[in-house]
C-alpha positions in Angstrom: 32.4 -56.7 -103.3 30.5 -55.8 -100.5 27.6 -58.2 -98.3 26.2 -56.3 -95.9 24.9 -58.6 -93.0 20.8 -56.2 -92.7 19.6 -58.6 -95.6 19.2 -61.8 -96.9 19.7 -62.8 -100.2 18.9 -65.6 -103.1 21.3 -67.6 -105.1 20.1 -65.6 -108.4 21.9 -62.6 -106.8 18.9 -60.9 -105.5 19.1 -58.8 -101.9 16.1 -58.4 -99.8 15.8 -55.7 -97.1 13.4 -55.5 -94.3 12.7 -51.3 -94.0 9.4 -51.4 -91.7 6.0 -52.4 -93.0 7.9 -53.0 -96.7 11.2 -54.7 -97.9 13.3 -53.5 -99.7 15.0 -55.0 -103.2 18.1 -55.2 -105.2 20.4 -57.4 -106.9 24.0 -58.1 -105.1 27.0 -56.0 -106.0 28.5 -59.6 -107.2 25.3 -59.6 -109.8 26.0 -55.9 -110.8 29.9 -56.4 -111.4 29.7 -59.7 -113.4 26.6 -58.0 -115.7 29.1 -54.6 -116.5 27.5 -51.3 -117.7 23.9 -51.7 -117.3 21.0 -49.6 -120.0 18.2 -50.5 -118.8 15.9 -51.3 -116.6 12.3 -52.5 -116.6 10.5 -52.8 -113.7 7.3 -55.0 -112.0 4.0 -52.6 -111.8 3.3 -51.1 -109.0 -0.2 -53.2 -107.0 1.3 -56.8 -108.8 0.9 -59.6 -106.0 4.1 -61.5 -107.1 5.2 -65.2 -105.5 8.8 -66.1 -104.4 11.3 -67.5 -107.0 8.7 -65.9 -109.9 10.0 -63.1 -113.0 9.1 -59.8 -111.4 12.1 -57.7 -113.4 14.3 -57.6 -116.4 18.6 -55.9 -116.3 19.8 -55.5 -119.6 23.2 -54.3 -119.3 25.9 -53.9 -122.4 26.5 -58.0 -122.0 23.5 -59.4 -121.4 20.0 -59.3 -120.3 18.8 -60.9 -116.9 16.4 -62.1 -115.3 15.2 -60.4 -111.6 12.9 -63.2 -108.6 11.0 -62.3 -106.1 12.5 -63.4 -103.3 9.3 -63.0 -100.9 6.1 -63.8 -102.2 3.7 -60.9 -101.7 2.5 -56.8 -103.4 4.6 -54.6 -105.5 4.1 -51.7 -103.1 6.7 -49.0 -104.7 9.5 -49.2 -107.8 12.9 -47.0 -107.6 11.9 -44.7 -111.1 14.6 -42.9 -111.0 16.4 -46.0 -113.0 14.4 -45.4 -115.9 16.6 -42.6 -116.7 19.5 -43.4 -114.9 20.2 -47.4 -114.6 23.3 -46.6 -113.6 22.8 -46.1 -110.9 22.9 -50.1 -110.2 26.3 -50.0 -110.9 26.7 -47.0 -108.6 25.3 -48.5 -106.0 23.7 -51.9 -106.0 23.2 -52.1 -102.0 21.9 -49.1 -101.7 20.6 -46.0 -104.6 20.6 -48.8 -107.2 17.1 -50.9 -105.7 14.8 -51.5 -107.8 11.0 -52.1 -105.6 9.6 -52.6 -102.6 7.3 -54.9 -101.1 5.2 -55.8 -99.0 5.5 -59.3 -97.3 3.9 -63.0 -97.3 5.8 -65.0 -97.2 9.7 -64.9 -97.6 12.1 -67.8 -99.9 12.9 -70.5 -97.5 16.2 -70.6 -99.5 17.4 -67.6 -98.7 20.9 -67.1 -97.1 22.7 -64.8 -94.6 25.6 -62.8 -96.0 27.8 -65.1 -95.2 26.2 -68.4 -96.7 25.7 -65.4 -99.6 29.5 -64.9 -99.9 31.0 -68.5 -100.1 28.2 -69.8 -102.7 29.8 -66.8 -104.9 33.4 -66.4 -103.2 
């Protein structure tokens, strides 16, 4: 499994990557592997203001449903609408095309880890 070094990771298996004035958020390769085949994604509303650690989305697989937590405080600016029709994009590319939402970050969670720390915690 891949853990790119260009982003930060939450212990709850979300990643956040800065992309200009917004940040992209998704779930880790480890998380999508543990979930199995993703069949449904409930995304947050654009414009919603969230706090770090708040439940913002839900990913459902054939095995279970999993809450997705905000890795930062800020405003949701965009969601990956392609996931509504093709939730399997998360399994196909959790670290790129399977991103969940973008947000304008006010404050990152103080509990985020770099790639090496995330791998050590989930090895």
